[in-house]
C-alpha positions in Angstrom: 0.0 0.0 0.0 1.3 3.4 -0.9 1.5 6.2 1.7 -1.3 8.8 1.4 0.5 11.7 2.9 -2.0 11.9 5.8 -0.8 11.4 9.4 -3.5 8.8 10.4 -5.1 5.8 8.9 -4.0 2.6 7.2 -1.9 4.3 4.5 -0.5 7.0 6.8 2.9 8.5 6.2 4.9 10.9 4.1 4.9 10.2 0.3 8.4 9.2 -0.9 9.8 7.7 -4.0 11.6 4.3 -3.7 15.3 4.4 -4.5 16.5 1.9 -7.1 19.6 0.2 -5.6 22.4 -1.6 -7.5 22.6 -5.4 -7.1 25.1 -6.2 -4.3 27.8 -8.8 -5.0 26.7 -10.6 -1.8 23.4 -11.6 -3.7 25.5 -13.8 -6.0 26.7 -16.1 -3.1 25.6 -19.7 -3.6 24.8 -19.3 -7.3 26.6 -22.0 -9.3 28.8 -20.8 -12.1 28.8 -22.5 -15.5 32.3 -23.7 -15.1 31.6 -25.3 -11.7 28.5 -27.0 -13.0 30.6 -28.3 -16.0 33.4 -29.6 -13.7 30.9 -31.3 -11.3 29.2 -33.1 -14.2 32.5 -34.4 -15.6 33.5 -35.6 -12.1 30.1 -37.3 -11.7 30.6 -39.1 -15.1 34.1 -40.3 -14.3 33.8 -41.2 -10.6 30.1 -42.2 -10.5 28.2 -42.4 -7.2 29.5 -42.9 -3.7 28.4 -46.2 -2.0 26.0 -44.4 0.3 24.4 -42.6 -2.7 23.9 -46.0 -4.5 22.3 -47.3 -1.3 20.0 -44.2 -1.2 19.1 -44.8 -4.9 18.0 -48.4 -4.1 15.9 -47.1 -1.1 14.3 -44.5 -3.4 13.5 -47.1 -6.1 11.9 -49.4 -3.5 9.7 -46.4 -2.4 11.3 -46.1 1.1 11.6 -42.3 0.9 11.5 -41.7 4.6 14.2 -44.3 5.3 16.3 -42.8 2.6 16.0 -39.2 4.0 16.9 -40.5 7.5 20.0 -42.3 6.2 20.9 -39.3 4.1 20.6 -37.0 7.1 22.9 -39.1 9.2 25.5 -39.1 6.4 25.3 -35.3 5.5 24.4 -33.7 8.8 21.4 -31.6 8.1 17.9 -32.4 6.9 18.1 -29.6 4.3 21.2 -31.1 2.7 19.6 -34.5 2.9 16.5 -33.3 1.0 18.6 -31.6 -1.6 20.7 -34.8 -2.1 17.5 -36.9 -2.4 16.1 -34.6 -5.1 19.4 -34.8 -7.0 19.4 -38.6 -6.8 15.8 -38.8 -7.9 16.7 -36.7 -10.9 19.6 -39.1 -11.7 17.2 -42.1 -11.4 14.7 -40.4 -13.7 17.4 -39.6 -16.3 18.8 -43.1 -16.2 15.3 -44.5 -16.9 14.8 -42.1 -19.9 18.1 -43.3 -21.4 
């Protein structure tokens, strides 16, 4: 809601124009660069999956998702990392089925 210039009410306040700020470099943190994505894909092709990742893939295939997330959390430390890894492995399973 825009300010009305009146001192009382829902839209109270002085009317001002919003400043357009330049994007900060700190906003780029965590965004994967093209080169990093390329290198990670090459490593994945050459090295394949870790033993725990293969076990997770088997659990996912057998529709034991909760068990897979629990195991993944114990290996990676946090539940968010576990969910991200499970999503990645589900994508790998789906792409291998397509091929």
